[in-house]
C-alpha positions in Angstrom: -0.4 -0.3 0.3 1.1 3.7 0.6 4.9 3.2 2.3 7.0 3.8 -0.6 10.1 2.3 0.6 9.2 -0.9 -0.5 7.2 -0.3 -3.8 10.0 -0.1 -5.8 10.8 -3.7 -4.6 6.6 -4.7 -5.8 7.2 -3.5 -9.4 5.7 -7.4 -10.4 4.1 -8.6 -7.7 2.3 -5.1 -7.3 -0.7 -6.6 -9.2 -1.4 -9.5 -6.5 -2.1 -7.6 -3.4 -2.2 -3.8 -1.6 1.0 -2.7 -1.6 1.0 -1.6 1.9 -0.1 -5.4 3.3 4.4 -5.3 2.8 6.5 -3.7 4.5 6.1 -1.7 7.5 7.0 2.0 6.8 9.8 4.1 7.2 10.5 6.8 9.7 8.9 9.9 9.4 10.6 12.8 10.9 13.5 14.0 11.6 13.2 15.8 14.4 13.4 14.7 17.9 11.2 12.8 19.6 10.7 15.8 22.4 10.1 18.2 19.9 7.4 15.8 18.1 5.8 15.2 21.3 5.1 19.2 22.0 2.9 19.6 19.0 1.0 15.8 18.8 -1.4 14.9 22.0 -3.0 11.6 22.6 -5.8 10.7 24.2 -8.1 7.6 25.3 -11.7 7.5 25.4 -13.6 5.5 27.9 -14.8 3.0 25.4 -11.2 2.0 24.8 -10.6 4.0 21.6 -7.0 6.0 21.0 -6.8 9.0 19.6 -3.2 10.4 18.1 -3.5 14.1 17.0 -0.4 16.0 15.8 -0.9 19.8 15.0 0.9 21.2 11.6 -0.8 24.2 10.6 1.1 25.0 7.3 -2.3 24.8 5.8 -6.0 24.4 6.4 -6.2 20.6 5.5 -6.2 17.7 8.0 -5.6 13.7 7.5 -7.2 11.3 9.1 -6.3 7.7 8.7 -8.1 4.9 11.0 -6.2 1.6 11.6 -8.3 -1.2 12.3 -6.1 -3.9 14.1 -7.4 -6.7 12.2 -6.7 -8.6 8.8 -6.5 -11.6 7.1 -4.7 -12.9 9.5 -7.4 -13.1 12.0 -9.1 -15.6 9.5 -10.2 -18.6 10.4 -11.1 -21.4 7.7 -13.8 -21.4 6.2 -14.2 -17.1 6.3 -11.4 -16.3 4.6 -11.7 -12.8 3.2 -14.0 -11.7 5.4 -11.6 -8.8 6.6 -11.4 -7.8 2.7 -15.3 -8.1 2.7 -16.2 -5.6 5.2 -13.4 -3.5 3.7 -15.7 -3.1 1.1 -19.0 -3.1 2.9 -17.6 -0.1 4.8 -18.7 2.6 2.3 -22.2 0.9 1.6 -23.6 3.5 4.1 -24.8 3.1 7.7 -28.6 3.2 9.4 -28.5 6.8 8.4 -26.2 7.0 5.0 -27.5 5.4 1.9 -30.7 4.7 2.6 -34.5 6.5 1.9 -36.3 4.0 4.7 -34.2 2.2 6.7 -36.9 0.2 8.5 -38.2 -1.1 5.2 -34.1 -1.8 3.8 -33.8 -4.0 7.1 -37.0 -6.1 6.6 -35.3 -6.6 2.9 -32.1 -7.3 4.0 -33.3 -9.6 6.2 -35.5 -11.9 3.5 -32.2 -11.8 1.3 -30.5 -13.4 4.3 -33.9 -16.3 4.7 -33.4 -17.2 1.4 -30.0 -17.5 1.2 -29.8 -19.3 3.7 -32.0 -22.3 2.1 -29.7 -21.9 -0.9 -26.8 -22.7 1.5 -28.9 -25.9 2.8 -29.2 -27.1 -0.1 -26.0 -27.0 -1.9 -24.8 -28.9 1.3 -26.5 -32.0 -0.2 -24.2 -32.1 -2.9 -25.3 -34.0 -6.2 -28.7 -34.6 -4.4 -29.1 -30.6 -4.6 -32.4 -30.2 -6.5 -31.5 -27.5 -9.0 -34.6 -26.2 -10.3 -35.2 -26.0 -6.5 -32.1 -23.8 -6.5 -32.7 -22.0 -9.8 -35.7 -21.2 -7.9 -34.3 -20.0 -5.0 -31.6 -17.9 -6.7 -34.3 -16.5 -8.4 -36.3 -15.2 -5.0 -32.9 -14.1 -4.1 -32.5 -12.0 -6.9 -36.0 -10.3 -6.6 -35.4 -9.8 -2.2 -31.8 -8.4 -3.7 -33.8 -5.6 -6.0 -36.4 -4.9 -3.0 -33.8 -3.8 -1.1 -32.2 -2.0 -3.7 -35.3 0.4 -3.8 -34.2 1.9 -0.5 -30.4 2.7 -1.7 -29.2 5.8 -2.1 -25.9 4.9 -4.0 -22.5 6.1 -2.9 -23.8 8.8 -1.0 -20.9 8.1 2.2 -18.2 9.4 -0.9 -20.2 11.8 -2.5 -21.1 13.8 1.4 -17.2 13.3 1.7 -16.7 14.7 -2.0 -18.7 17.5 -2.0 -17.3 18.8 1.8 -13.9 18.9 -0.4 -12.6 15.6 1.0 -9.5 13.8 -0.8 -7.8 10.6 -1.1 -10.9 8.4 0.3 -9.6 5.0 0.5 -9.0 2.2 2.3 -7.2 -1.0 2.5 -6.7 -4.6 3.5 -3.6 -6.3 4.8 -2.8 -10.0 6.8 -2.0 -7.2 9.8 -5.3 -4.7 9.6 -7.6 -2.4 7.6 -6.8 1.2 7.2 -9.5 4.0 6.1 -8.0 7.4 5.2 -9.5 10.6 3.9 -8.1 14.2 3.7 -10.4 16.9 4.3 -10.4 20.4 5.1 -9.9 21.9 8.3 -13.0 23.2 9.3 -14.5 19.9 8.0 -13.3 18.0 11.3 -16.8 17.4 13.1 -18.3 15.9 9.3 -15.4 13.2 9.9 -16.2 12.7 13.8 -20.0 12.3 12.5 -19.3 9.9 9.5 -17.0 7.8 10.8 -18.3 7.6 14.4 -21.5 6.4 12.1 -20.3 3.9 10.2 -18.2 2.3 12.9 -21.5 2.5 15.3 -24.8 2.3 12.5 -22.8 -0.3 10.1 -25.1 -1.5 7.9 -23.9 -4.8 5.3 -26.0 -3.6 2.2 -26.0 -5.1 -1.2 -24.2 -7.8 0.4 -24.5 -10.9 -1.8 -23.6 -7.8 -5.3 -20.7 -7.1 -3.5 -19.6 -10.3 -2.8 -19.4 -11.2 -6.2 -17.5 -7.5 -7.2 -14.9 -8.8 -4.2 -15.4 -13.0 -6.7 -14.0 -10.8 -9.9 -11.2 -9.1 -8.1 -9.9 -12.5 -7.0 -10.4 -13.5 -10.4 -8.2 -10.5 -12.0 -5.9 -10.2 -9.0 -4.8 -14.0 -8.5 -6.6 -16.2 -11.0 -5.6 -14.5 -14.2 -2.4 -12.9 -13.1 0.5 -15.1 -13.5 2.7 -13.6 -10.7 -0.5 -13.6 -8.3 -0.5 -17.5 -8.7 2.6 -17.9 -8.0 2.3 -16.3 -4.5 -0.3 -17.8 -3.9 0.9 -20.9 -4.4 4.5 -19.8 -2.3 2.5 -18.7 0.6 0.5 -21.7 0.8 3.6 -24.0 1.3 6.0 -21.4 3.3 3.2 -21.5 6.0 2.2 -24.7 6.8 0.9 -23.6 10.4 0.1 -19.6 10.5 -2.7 -17.9 8.9 -0.2 -15.7 7.1 -0.3 -18.2 4.4 -3.9 -17.9 3.8 -4.8 -15.2 1.0 -5.5 -11.7 1.7 -8.7 -11.8 -0.9 -9.4 -15.3 0.3 -10.3 -18.7 -1.0 -13.3 -18.6 -4.1 -15.2 -21.1 -2.1 -14.9 -19.1 1.3 -16.0 -15.3 -0.5 -18.7 -17.7 -2.4 -20.5 -18.7 0.6 -20.0 -16.3 3.4 -22.8 -14.8 4.9 -24.1 -11.4 6.1 -24.5 -12.5 9.4 -20.6 -13.9 9.6 -19.6 -10.8 8.1 -21.7 -9.0 10.8 -20.3 -11.1 13.5 -16.7 -10.7 12.8 -17.1 -6.9 12.3 -19.0 -7.2 16.1 -15.2 -9.2 17.9 -12.8 -7.1 15.9 -14.0 -3.6 15.1 -14.9 -2.7 18.6 -13.5 1.2 19.7 -10.3 -1.2 21.9 -9.2 -2.6 18.4 -9.2 1.0 16.6 -6.8 4.0 16.9 -7.0 7.1 15.2 -4.4 9.4 14.3 -4.9 13.4 12.8 -2.5 15.1 10.9 -3.0 18.9 10.0 -4.6 21.6 11.3 -6.3 20.7 14.3 -6.4 21.7 17.8 -6.4 19.4 19.8 -9.1 21.3 22.5 -11.8 21.3 20.2 -11.1 17.8 18.7 -11.2 15.5 21.9 -15.0 16.9 23.3 -15.8 16.0 19.7 -14.2 12.7 19.4 -15.9 12.4 22.9 -19.2 13.1 22.3 -19.0 11.0 18.9 -17.0 8.4 18.6 -17.7 8.0 22.6 -21.3 7.0 21.6 -19.6 3.4 20.2 -20.0 0.6 22.8 -16.7 -1.3 24.2 -15.3 -4.8 24.2 -12.4 -6.3 24.8 -9.3 -6.1 22.5 -9.2 -9.7 20.5 -6.4 -12.2 21.6 -3.4 -12.0 19.3 -3.0 -14.7 16.6 -1.3 -17.9 19.1 -0.3 -20.1 16.4 3.4 -20.3 15.9 4.7 -21.3 12.6 7.0 -23.9 13.3 10.6 -24.1 12.5 11.0 -25.7 9.1 12.9 -28.8 8.6 14.2 -28.5 4.7 13.8 -26.7 1.9 10.0 -26.1 0.7 9.7 -25.9 -3.5 6.5 -25.4 -6.1 7.4 -25.4 -9.7 3.9 -23.7 -11.2 3.1 -24.7 -14.9 2.4 -21.4 -16.7 2.0 -20.1 -20.0 3.5 -16.8 -18.6 7.1 -15.1 -18.3 9.6 -17.0 -16.3 10.1 -16.1 -12.8 12.0 -16.9 -9.2 10.6 -16.3 -6.0 12.9 -17.4 -3.1 12.1 -16.4 0.9 13.8 -17.1 4.1 11.9 -17.1 7.1 12.3 -14.3 9.8 11.2 -12.2 13.3 8.9 -10.1 13.4 9.4 -5.7 13.6 9.8 -7.0 17.3 13.1 -8.5 17.3 16.2 -6.8 17.4 17.1 -7.2 14.4 14.2 -6.0 11.9 16.7 -2.9 11.3 19.5 -5.8 9.8 17.1 -6.8 7.7 16.3 -2.7 6.6 19.8 -2.4 5.5 20.1 -5.7 4.3 16.7 -5.0 2.0 18.9 -1.6 1.1 21.9 -2.9 0.2 20.8 -6.1 -1.9 17.6 -4.9 -3.1 17.2 -0.9 -3.8 17.1 0.3 -7.2 20.1 0.0 -9.7 23.0 0.2 -7.4 22.1 -2.8 -5.5 23.7 -6.2 -5.2 21.2 -8.0 -6.7 21.0 -5.6 -9.6 24.3 -4.9 -10.5 25.1 -8.3 -10.7 21.6 -10.1 -12.4 21.5 -7.3 -15.1 23.7 -4.7 -15.3 27.1 -7.3 -15.5 25.4 -11.0 -16.0 22.3 -9.8 -18.0 20.4 -12.6 -17.2 17.8 -11.2 -15.9 15.4 -8.0 -16.6 14.7 -7.3 -12.8 15.9 -8.3 -9.5 16.0 -7.2 -5.9 15.2 -8.4 -2.2 13.4 -7.1 0.7 11.3 -8.0 4.1 8.0 -7.0 4.8 5.7 -9.8 3.5 3.3 -11.0 4.7 3.4 -8.7 7.1 5.0 -7.1 10.2 3.0 -8.2 13.8 4.5 -12.2 13.5 7.2 -13.6 12.0 7.5 -13.0 8.0 9.2 -13.7 5.4 12.7 -12.0 3.6 12.2 -12.6 -0.3 14.3 -12.2 -3.1 13.0 -12.6 -6.7 14.5 -12.1 -10.2 12.6 -12.2 -13.8 15.0 -14.2 -16.4 15.8 -12.2 -19.4 15.4 -13.6 -22.6 17.5 -17.0 -23.2 18.2 -17.2 -19.6 16.1 -19.1 -17.3 15.3 -19.5 -13.5 18.0 -22.1 -12.8 20.5 -19.4 -13.5 18.8 -16.8 -12.2 18.2 -19.3 -9.1 21.7 -20.0 -8.6 23.0 -16.0 -9.1 20.9 -14.9 -6.4 22.4 -17.8 -3.8 26.0 -16.6 -5.1 24.9 -13.1 -3.9 23.5 -14.8 -0.5 26.8 -16.6 0.0 29.0 -13.0 -0.5 26.4 -11.6 2.8 27.4 -14.6 5.0 31.4 -15.1 3.3 32.4 -11.5 3.0 31.9 -8.0 5.0 29.8 -5.1 2.9 31.7 -2.4 2.4 31.6 0.3 4.8 30.3 2.2 1.5 27.2 -0.2 0.9 26.3 0.4 5.2 26.7 4.4 4.8 24.6 4.5 1.8 22.1 2.3 3.2 22.0 4.9 6.6 21.9 7.4 4.1 19.0 6.3 2.6 17.1 5.6 5.8 17.7 9.0 6.9 16.0 10.8 3.4 13.2 8.3 3.5 12.1 9.6 6.9 13.3 13.6 5.3 10.8 12.7 2.7 7.8 11.6 4.5 7.5 15.4 6.1 5.9 16.8 2.8 2.3 14.4 3.5 -0.2 14.5 6.1 -1.7 11.2 5.5 1.9 9.6 5.2 2.9 10.7 9.1 -0.8 10.0 10.1 -0.4 6.4 8.4 2.7 5.9 10.0 2.1 7.0 13.6 -1.0 4.4 13.8 0.8 1.9 12.2 4.0 2.2 15.0 1.4 2.9 17.6 -0.7 -0.1 16.9 2.1 -2.7 15.9 4.9 -1.4 18.2 2.8 -0.7 20.8 4.0 3.3 20.8 4.2 5.8 18.0 7.9 6.7 19.7 9.0 3.9 17.8 9.2 5.4 14.8 12.6 7.5 15.7 13.7 4.4 17.3 14.1 2.5 13.9 16.1 4.9 12.2 18.2 4.7 15.4 18.5 0.8 15.2 19.6 1.2 11.3 22.0 3.5 12.4 23.5 1.3 14.9 23.3 -2.2 12.6 27.5 -3.0 11.6 29.2 -5.1 8.8 29.2 -8.0 11.1 25.5 -7.8 12.4 24.6 -8.1 8.4 27.1 -11.1 8.4 25.5 -13.0 11.3 21.8 -12.0 10.3 23.1 -13.7 6.7 24.4 -17.0 8.3 21.7 -17.5 10.7 18.7 -17.3 8.6 19.6 -17.2 5.0 19.8 -21.1 5.4 18.5 -24.0 3.0 16.7 -25.4 5.5 15.2 -22.4 5.8 13.9 -21.4 2.5 11.3 -21.7 0.1 11.4 -21.2 -3.6 8.2 -21.3 -6.5 9.6 -20.6 -9.8 7.2 -20.0 -12.8 7.8 -23.0 -15.3 6.8 -21.7 -18.8 4.7 -23.8 -20.4 2.5 -23.5 -23.7 -1.1 -21.8 -23.5 -3.7 -25.3 -23.4 -6.1 -24.6 -26.3 
């Protein structure tokens, strides 16, 4: 998603999942924590919802970022994709927004649910299902949806924000989180309070079955019809045999097609209570005005317990795992090594390795495979997939050049990995990595939205927004011996998962 440092690494994977799912945002402010704290106000409502307010009065605009601490990693078998479905449904409006007659609409929605429940019962009979009855039930469902649709005011949520001068209205779902963002003129803060608190207080999963069909088409486009999407899904499925990081964010097709509105509502009640939400607001804000509004609007939302984190731990690999995907597509090599989460002391070391091995045209992989050996069109390496909350992966990848093979690129990547183990990186490479970290930090100053995103990320995932400063301090402290130690410890054959696209002729 929006954290630009790692977008360059994902030029070949961008069609698969939203980019923000892949990597932690870079550190975001060049001043000291003390100076930063003078302009940042934090408070928690009685119901558990936390707010971070950063004053930046250069322009009369404000960026809002709601971070829901729930993603695909919180799903279980049978409801994969449900977090992503909820992201879609959040823009359908509420009991007060997007409807002409909520009571009549609610009755029509309940009737549609009753019909769909009968469809599921008949489908479970398998080969013995009465196809004529199913056809009749589907006709009834379509008619019930049409009845409910009579009361819908389409896109009213978006239109209200557009008329108020909103920009960048968006949302994203990753393995770790679901995020809702928008920027507005600073005189529209109360409008945002009203709209967003109503989104979480009075959600309506309207047009559910129609939107579910949209999501199945999204899966076909981004995964089933995309060669790299297919490869990545196969790769993650064998990289993880226990932890839910191995499941696709968009969900499995059979789950998407059968999830019910009641299941989505139950998931919402569990994971969207105030204790699981964090709001970051950055821009032309006055905390003395904002806090009473937050209490008046968001304080209405009933409290609830924060859901437990995922307790499943991925066991150590006992040997290399590999999948060769036959596909009439461009060859592709994807190599991953299990690594600790963002909470581990070595996280900054992996950041430094990312820069030295994978960042741009001066990186080791690009220099070796693309410029010198000319066996690849592109090659890189990075950390952050699938997520950061739990132990993830460090990835290396290459796209073979015409006339060259997956095997050549794979062996060339291994050669660069062995260099990390056998030789210290140069002082110049290490200093360049640290300089780029500082530059990323400074560049991010221009964006209220990016800063709000990072504040929320560090607050939720690391437990304290101040850790965005510590991230820079940590990378400054990385040494050449740290890089060698980490490479030797983690980049081993028994900790490795490999996925390659084997080009085959298209089937007629």
